[in-house]
MARLUM-469800 format. One record per residue: residue number from 1; z, y, x of N, C-alpha, C, O in turn. Coordinates in nm, 4 decimals, decimal comma. Example, Ala and Ser with C-alpha at 12.3 -4.5 7.8 and 13.67 -1.06 7.14 Angstrom:
residues 2
pt k 1&nzz 0,7800&nyy -0,5690&nxx 1,3190&cazz 0,7800&cayy -0,4500&caxx 1,2300&czz 0,7800&cyy -0,3300&cxx 1,3200&ozz 0,8465&oyy -0,3319&oxx 1,4236
pt k 2&nzz 0,7080&nyy -0,2250&nxx 1,2850&cazz 0,7140&cayy -0,1060&caxx 1,3670&czz 0,7870&cyy 0,0030&cxx 1,2900&ozz 0,8039&oyy 0,1138&oxx 1,3409
***
This chain:
residues 75
pt k 1&nzz 3,1961&nyy 4,5748&nxx 6,8334&cazz 3,0973&cayy 4,6210&caxx 6,7383&czz 3,0994&cyy 4,5336&cxx 6,6140&ozz 3,1237&oyy 4,5837&oxx 6,5042
pt k 2&nzz 3,0745&nyy 4,4041&nxx 6,6290&cazz 3,0798&cayy 4,3126&caxx 6,5163&czz 3,1956&cyy 4,2179&cxx 6,5335&ozz 3,2784&oyy 4,2343&oxx 6,6231
pt k 3&nzz 3,2007&nyy 4,1209&nxx 6,4489&cazz 3,3056&cayy 4,0205&caxx 6,4618&czz 3,2733&cyy 3,9312&cxx 6,5800&ozz 3,1574&oyy 3,9226&oxx 6,6206
pt k 4&nzz 3,3741&nyy 3,8639&nxx 6,6367&cazz 3,3452&cayy 3,7742&caxx 6,7503&czz 3,2424&cyy 3,6677&cxx 6,7149&ozz 3,1609&oyy 3,6307&oxx 6,7994
pt k 5&nzz 3,2446&nyy 3,6175&nxx 6,5908&cazz 3,1479&cayy 3,5165&caxx 6,5512&czz 3,0057&cyy 3,5723&cxx 6,5535&ozz 2,9119&oyy 3,5025&oxx 6,5918
pt k 6&nzz 2,9900&nyy 3,6975&nxx 6,5127&cazz 2,8572&cayy 3,7586&caxx 6,5075&czz 2,8009&cyy 3,7806&cxx 6,6471&ozz 2,6795&oyy 3,7919&oxx 6,6638
pt k 7&nzz 2,8869&nyy 3,7866&nxx 6,7462&cazz 2,8410&cayy 3,8122&caxx 6,8822&czz 2,8285&cyy 3,6846&cxx 6,9647&ozz 2,7936&oyy 3,6911&oxx 7,0825
pt k 8&nzz 2,8562&nyy 3,5694&nxx 6,9053&cazz 2,8491&cayy 3,4449&caxx 6,9801&czz 2,7046&cyy 3,4147&cxx 7,0184&ozz 2,6117&oyy 3,4568&oxx 6,9495
pt k 9&nzz 2,6860&nyy 3,3425&nxx 7,1274&cazz 2,5492&cayy 3,3080&caxx 7,1696&czz 2,4721&cyy 3,2295&cxx 7,0641&ozz 2,3510&oyy 3,2465&oxx 7,0502
pt k 10&nzz 2,5420&nyy 3,1432&nxx 6,9893&cazz 2,4746&cayy 3,0647&caxx 6,8869&czz 2,4204&cyy 3,1548&cxx 6,7764&ozz 2,3077&oyy 3,1364&oxx 6,7304
pt k 11&nzz 2,5007&nyy 3,2520&nxx 6,7340&cazz 2,4564&cayy 3,3439&caxx 6,6285&czz 2,3428&cyy 3,4306&cxx 6,6807&ozz 2,2446&oyy 3,4532&oxx 6,6100
pt k 12&nzz 2,3549&nyy 3,4787&nxx 6,8020&cazz 2,2487&cayy 3,5607&caxx 6,8602&czz 2,1181&cyy 3,4834&cxx 6,8680&ozz 2,0120&oyy 3,5381&oxx 6,8380
pt k 13&nzz 2,1244&nyy 3,3572&nxx 6,9079&cazz 2,0033&cayy 3,2750&caxx 6,9175&czz 1,9411&cyy 3,2563&cxx 6,7796&ozz 1,8190&oyy 3,2624&oxx 6,7651
pt k 14&nzz 2,0239&nyy 3,2336&nxx 6,6791&cazz 1,9710&cayy 3,2157&caxx 6,5446&czz 1,9114&cyy 3,3461&cxx 6,4907&ozz 1,8103&oyy 3,3442&oxx 6,4206
pt k 15&nzz 1,9736&nyy 3,4575&nxx 6,5232&cazz 1,9202&cayy 3,5873&caxx 6,4796&czz 1,7854&cyy 3,6142&cxx 6,5458&ozz 1,6938&oyy 3,6653&oxx 6,4813
pt k 16&nzz 1,7726&nyy 3,5803&nxx 6,6736&cazz 1,6431&cayy 3,5965&caxx 6,7410&czz 1,5373&cyy 3,5076&cxx 6,6771&ozz 1,4230&oyy 3,5498&oxx 6,6593
pt k 17&nzz 1,5748&nyy 3,3844&nxx 6,6426&cazz 1,4818&cayy 3,2942&caxx 6,5752&czz 1,4406&cyy 3,3469&cxx 6,4393&ozz 1,3235&oyy 3,3399&oxx 6,4022
pt k 18&nzz 1,5366&nyy 3,3996&nxx 6,3652&cazz 1,5060&cayy 3,4582&caxx 6,2344&czz 1,4129&cyy 3,5780&cxx 6,2492&ozz 1,3170&oyy 3,5918&oxx 6,1733
pt k 19&nzz 1,4405&nyy 3,6646&nxx 6,3463&cazz 1,3565&cayy 3,7822&caxx 6,3680&czz 1,2137&cyy 3,7412&cxx 6,4052&ozz 1,1174&oyy 3,8026&oxx 6,3591
pt k 20&nzz 1,2002&nyy 3,6385&nxx 6,4876&cazz 1,0670&cayy 3,5919&caxx 6,5276&czz 0,9927&cyy 3,5340&cxx 6,4074&ozz 0,8736&oyy 3,5599&oxx 6,3902
pt k 21&nzz 1,0610&nyy 3,4567&nxx 6,3248&cazz 0,9974&cayy 3,3988&caxx 6,2064&czz 0,9562&cyy 3,5082&cxx 6,1083&ozz 0,8487&oyy 3,5015&oxx 6,0488
pt k 22&nzz 1,0408&nyy 3,6073&nxx 6,0918&cazz 1,0099&cayy 3,7174&caxx 6,0009&czz 0,8904&cyy 3,7979&cxx 6,0507&ozz 0,8027&oyy 3,8337&oxx 5,9720
pt k 23&nzz 0,8861&nyy 3,8268&nxx 6,1811&cazz 0,7711&cayy 3,8978&caxx 6,2382&czz 0,6426&cyy 3,8187&cxx 6,2160&ozz 0,5400&oyy 3,8758&oxx 6,1788
pt k 24&nzz 0,6479&nyy 3,6887&nxx 6,2384&cazz 0,5301&cayy 3,6039&caxx 6,2203&czz 0,4831&cyy 3,6069&cxx 6,0752&ozz 0,3635&oyy 3,6187&oxx 6,0486
pt k 25&nzz 0,5764&nyy 3,5964&nxx 5,9821&cazz 0,5426&cayy 3,5995&caxx 5,8396&czz 0,4789&cyy 3,7325&cxx 5,8023&ozz 0,3765&oyy 3,7359&oxx 5,7341
pt k 26&nzz 0,5393&nyy 3,8416&nxx 5,8469&cazz 0,4860&cayy 3,9746&caxx 5,8153&czz 0,3451&cyy 3,9920&cxx 5,8700&ozz 0,2575&oyy 4,0446&oxx 5,8014
pt k 27&nzz 0,3234&nyy 3,9483&nxx 5,9925&cazz 0,1905&cayy 3,9604&caxx 6,0527&czz 0,0870&cyy 3,8765&cxx 5,9785&ozz -0,0260&oyy 3,9208&oxx 5,9582
pt k 28&nzz 0,1250&nyy 3,7561&nxx 5,9383&cazz 0,0311&cayy 3,6700&caxx 5,8667&czz -0,0047&cyy 3,7288&cxx 5,7303&ozz -0,1209&oyy 3,7259&oxx 5,6896
pt k 29&nzz 0,0943&nyy 3,7817&nxx 5,6606&cazz 0,0667&cayy 3,8431&caxx 5,5298&czz -0,0229&cyy 3,9645&cxx 5,5481&ozz -0,1213&oyy 3,9802&oxx 5,4758
pt k 30&nzz 0,0098&nyy 4,0502&nxx 5,6435&cazz -0,0695&cayy 4,1714&caxx 5,6660&czz -0,2119&cyy 4,1384&cxx 5,7104&ozz -0,3059&oyy 4,2095&oxx 5,6749
pt k 31&nzz -0,2280&nyy 4,0328&nxx 5,7865&cazz -0,3607&cayy 3,9965&caxx 5,8371&czz -0,4551&cyy 3,9510&cxx 5,7264&ozz -0,5768&oyy 3,9543&oxx 5,7445
pt k 32&nzz -0,4023&nyy 3,9094&nxx 5,6140&cazz -0,4872&cayy 3,8606&caxx 5,5057&czz -0,5289&cyy 3,9699&cxx 5,4072&ozz -0,6006&oyy 3,9426&oxx 5,3110
pt k 33&nzz -0,4847&nyy 4,0918&nxx 5,4305&cazz -0,5226&cayy 4,2022&caxx 5,3415&czz -0,6607&cyy 4,2524&cxx 5,3816&ozz -0,6850&oyy 4,2862&oxx 5,4974
pt k 34&nzz -0,7502&nyy 4,2567&nxx 5,2839&cazz -0,8860&cayy 4,3087&caxx 5,3035&czz -0,8970&cyy 4,4399&cxx 5,2266&ozz -0,8675&oyy 4,4447&oxx 5,1072
pt k 35&nzz -0,9391&nyy 4,5457&nxx 5,2941&cazz -0,9470&cayy 4,6774&caxx 5,2305&czz -1,0376&cyy 4,6783&cxx 5,1080&ozz -1,0101&oyy 4,7488&oxx 5,0110
pt k 36&nzz -1,1448&nyy 4,6011&nxx 5,1120&cazz -1,2400&cayy 4,6018&caxx 5,0011&czz -1,2059&cyy 4,4997&cxx 4,8918&ozz -1,2827&oyy 4,4818&oxx 4,7974
pt k 37&nzz -1,0907&nyy 4,4329&nxx 4,9048&cazz -1,0463&cayy 4,3363&caxx 4,8043&czz -0,9044&cyy 4,3720&cxx 4,7592&ozz -0,8075&oyy 4,3281&oxx 4,8211
pt k 38&nzz -0,8909&nyy 4,4507&nxx 4,6525&cazz -0,7588&cayy 4,4961&caxx 4,6076&czz -0,6626&cyy 4,3824&cxx 4,5747&ozz -0,5412&oyy 4,3987&oxx 4,5866
pt k 39&nzz -0,7154&nyy 4,2682&nxx 4,5339&cazz -0,6280&cayy 4,1556&caxx 4,5020&czz -0,5476&cyy 4,1092&cxx 4,6230&ozz -0,4351&oyy 4,0613&oxx 4,6089
pt k 40&nzz -0,6061&nyy 4,1237&nxx 4,7425&cazz -0,5341&cayy 4,0800&caxx 4,8622&czz -0,4151&cyy 4,1706&cxx 4,8900&ozz -0,3106&oyy 4,1238&oxx 4,9354
pt k 41&nzz -0,4300&nyy 4,2993&nxx 4,8632&cazz -0,3174&cayy 4,3920&caxx 4,8818&czz -0,2087&cyy 4,3651&cxx 4,7786&ozz -0,0899&oyy 4,3716&oxx 4,8101
pt k 42&nzz -0,2487&nyy 4,3352&nxx 4,6565&cazz -0,1514&cayy 4,3042&caxx 4,5516&czz -0,0747&cyy 4,1767&cxx 4,5866&ozz 0,0463&oyy 4,1692&oxx 4,5653
pt k 43&nzz -0,1446&nyy 4,0770&nxx 4,6399&cazz -0,0789&cayy 3,9539&caxx 4,6801&czz 0,0205&cyy 3,9813&cxx 4,7939&ozz 0,1323&oyy 3,9299&oxx 4,7930
pt k 44&nzz -0,0212&nyy 4,0620&nxx 4,8910&cazz 0,0678&cayy 4,0950&caxx 5,0022&czz 0,1930&cyy 4,1660&cxx 4,9518&ozz 0,3037&oyy 4,1364&oxx 4,9969
pt k 45&nzz 0,1762&nyy 4,2590&nxx 4,8592&cazz 0,2926&cayy 4,3286&caxx 4,8030&czz 0,3860&cyy 4,2302&cxx 4,7341&ozz 0,5080&oyy 4,2403&oxx 4,7475
pt k 46&nzz 0,3296&nyy 4,1357&nxx 4,6610&cazz 0,4118&cayy 4,0360&caxx 4,5925&czz 0,4850&cyy 3,9466&cxx 4,6929&ozz 0,6018&oyy 3,9128&oxx 4,6734
pt k 47&nzz 0,4158&nyy 3,9088&nxx 4,7998&cazz 0,4782&cayy 3,8232&caxx 4,9002&czz 0,5883&cyy 3,8946&cxx 4,9780&ozz 0,6846&oyy 3,8321&oxx 5,0223
pt k 48&nzz 0,5734&nyy 4,0255&nxx 4,9941&cazz 0,6721&cayy 4,1019&caxx 5,0706&czz 0,7814&cyy 4,1630&cxx 4,9835&ozz 0,8806&oyy 4,2133&oxx 5,0363
pt k 49&nzz 0,7654&nyy 4,1600&nxx 4,8524&cazz 0,8615&cayy 4,2221&caxx 4,7613&czz 1,0048&cyy 4,1726&cxx 4,7807&ozz 1,0970&oyy 4,2541&oxx 4,7759
pt k 50&nzz 1,0277&nyy 4,0434&nxx 4,8022&cazz 1,1668&cayy 3,9997&caxx 4,8212&czz 1,2363&cyy 4,0661&cxx 4,9399&ozz 1,3589&oyy 4,0775&oxx 4,9416
pt k 51&nzz 1,1595&nyy 4,1094&nxx 5,0378&cazz 1,2198&cayy 4,1747&caxx 5,1545&czz 1,2765&cyy 4,3120&cxx 5,1191&ozz 1,3660&oyy 4,3613&oxx 5,1877
pt k 52&nzz 1,2256&nyy 4,3737&nxx 5,0135&cazz 1,2783&cayy 4,5036&caxx 4,9714&czz 1,4240&cyy 4,4937&cxx 4,9289&ozz 1,4983&oyy 4,5913&oxx 4,9392
pt k 53&nzz 1,4649&nyy 4,3789&nxx 4,8821&cazz 1,6041&cayy 4,3629&caxx 4,8401&czz 1,6950&cyy 4,3300&cxx 4,9572&ozz 1,8169&oyy 4,3437&oxx 4,9467
pt k 54&nzz 1,6375&nyy 4,2871&nxx 5,0682&cazz 1,7160&cayy 4,2468&caxx 5,1845&czz 1,7164&cyy 4,3548&cxx 5,2918&ozz 1,8206&oyy 4,3838&oxx 5,3506
pt k 55&nzz 1,6018&nyy 4,4138&nxx 5,3172&cazz 1,5867&cayy 4,5121&caxx 5,4244&czz 1,5743&cyy 4,6508&cxx 5,3623&ozz 1,4749&oyy 4,6795&oxx 5,2957
pt k 56&nzz 1,6739&nyy 4,7375&nxx 5,3830&cazz 1,6621&cayy 4,8719&caxx 5,3254&czz 1,5509&cyy 4,9502&cxx 5,3944&ozz 1,5288&oyy 4,9380&oxx 5,5149
pt k 57&nzz 1,4832&nyy 5,0294&nxx 5,3157&cazz 1,3772&cayy 5,1139&caxx 5,3719&czz 1,4399&cyy 5,2338&cxx 5,4412&ozz 1,5412&oyy 5,2872&oxx 5,3962
pt k 58&nzz 1,3787&nyy 5,2753&nxx 5,5508&cazz 1,4276&cayy 5,3932&caxx 5,6217&czz 1,3793&cyy 5,5163&cxx 5,5483&ozz 1,2592&oyy 5,5355&oxx 5,5292
pt k 59&nzz 1,4733&nyy 5,5994&nxx 5,5075&cazz 1,4362&cayy 5,7193&caxx 5,4342&czz 1,4704&cyy 5,8458&cxx 5,5109&ozz 1,4369&oyy 5,9560&oxx 5,4676
pt k 60&nzz 1,5362&nyy 5,8306&nxx 5,6236&cazz 1,5709&cayy 5,9484&caxx 5,7019&czz 1,5350&cyy 5,9244&cxx 5,8475&ozz 1,5034&oyy 5,8127&oxx 5,8884
pt k 61&nzz 1,5407&nyy 6,0306&nxx 5,9232&cazz 1,5117&cayy 6,0219&caxx 6,0650&czz 1,6250&cyy 5,9479&cxx 6,1346&ozz 1,7420&oyy 5,9784&oxx 6,1114
pt k 62&nzz 1,5918&nyy 5,8506&nxx 6,2201&cazz 1,6984&cayy 5,7788&caxx 6,2894&czz 1,7774&cyy 5,8713&cxx 6,3804&ozz 1,7237&oyy 5,9683&oxx 6,4341
pt k 63&nzz 1,9047&nyy 5,8405&nxx 6,3970&cazz 1,9905&cayy 5,9203&caxx 6,4843&czz 1,9542&cyy 5,8922&cxx 6,6296&ozz 1,9160&oyy 5,7802&oxx 6,6637
pt k 64&nzz 1,9660&nyy 5,9939&nxx 6,7159&cazz 1,9367&cayy 5,9710&caxx 6,8573&czz 2,0335&cyy 5,8687&cxx 6,9149&ozz 2,1492&oyy 5,8617&oxx 6,8735
pt k 65&nzz 1,9860&nyy 5,7891&nxx 7,0107&cazz 2,0690&cayy 5,6842&caxx 7,0691&czz 2,1675&cyy 5,7385&cxx 7,1714&ozz 2,2730&oyy 5,6786&oxx 7,1920
pt k 66&nzz 2,1368&nyy 5,8481&nxx 7,2346&cazz 2,2272&cayy 5,9004&caxx 7,3375&czz 2,3269&cyy 5,9956&cxx 7,2733&ozz 2,3014&oyy 6,0532&oxx 7,1675
pt k 67&nzz 2,4405&nyy 6,0107&nxx 7,3392&cazz 2,5457&cayy 6,0986&caxx 7,2877&czz 2,5221&cyy 6,2432&cxx 7,3320&ozz 2,5956&oyy 6,3335&oxx 7,2920
pt k 68&nzz 2,4205&nyy 6,2646&nxx 7,4138&cazz 2,3941&cayy 6,3995&caxx 7,4624&czz 2,3238&cyy 6,4799&cxx 7,3543&ozz 2,2356&oyy 6,4286&oxx 7,2855
pt k 69&nzz 2,3637&nyy 6,6087&nxx 7,3390&cazz 2,2965&cayy 6,6919&caxx 7,2390&czz 2,1515&cyy 6,7207&cxx 7,2799&ozz 2,1168&oyy 6,7174&oxx 7,3979
pt k 70&nzz 2,0706&nyy 6,7481&nxx 7,1823&cazz 1,9312&cayy 6,7812&caxx 7,2077&czz 1,9229&cyy 6,9165&cxx 7,2774&ozz 2,0069&oyy 7,0033&oxx 7,2537
pt k 71&nzz 1,8239&nyy 6,9351&nxx 7,3619&cazz 1,8091&cayy 7,0649&caxx 7,4283&czz 1,7713&cyy 7,1713&cxx 7,3271&ozz 1,7106&oyy 7,1407&oxx 7,2244
pt k 72&nzz 1,8071&nyy 7,2984&nxx 7,3554&cazz 1,7733&cayy 7,4049&caxx 7,2626&czz 1,6221&cyy 7,4220&cxx 7,2524&ozz 1,5505&oyy 7,3952&oxx 7,3488
pt k 73&nzz 1,5725&nyy 7,4662&nxx 7,1366&cazz 1,4276&cayy 7,4855&caxx 7,1223&czz 1,3765&cyy 7,5961&cxx 7,2135&ozz 1,4491&oyy 7,6896&oxx 7,2472
pt k 74&nzz 1,2519&nyy 7,5837&nxx 7,2522&cazz 1,1905&cayy 7,6860&caxx 7,3396&czz 1,1598&cyy 7,8102&cxx 7,2558&ozz 1,1186&oyy 7,8005&oxx 7,1402
pt k 75&nzz 1,1803&nyy 7,9239&nxx 7,3152&cazz 1,1566&cayy 8,0497&caxx 7,2435&czz 1,0130&cyy 8,0906&cxx 7,2491&ozz 0,9761&oyy 8,1941&oxx 7,1937
***
């Protein structure tokens, strides 16, 4: 799937650490948004803006994980 280096245990461990840190950051930013304080939402958008350049937004429906075709629709 990827290069041998990308599949090494060291890289996998670092990727898991990065994912955990990113989840923590996202949760902390989201937790500080107050619905009745628009400035908090603006701050959150500013703090998360750099991620827009790194993580592409999903614009389409994800492909099914299995290779089996979907069942026909019910009549």
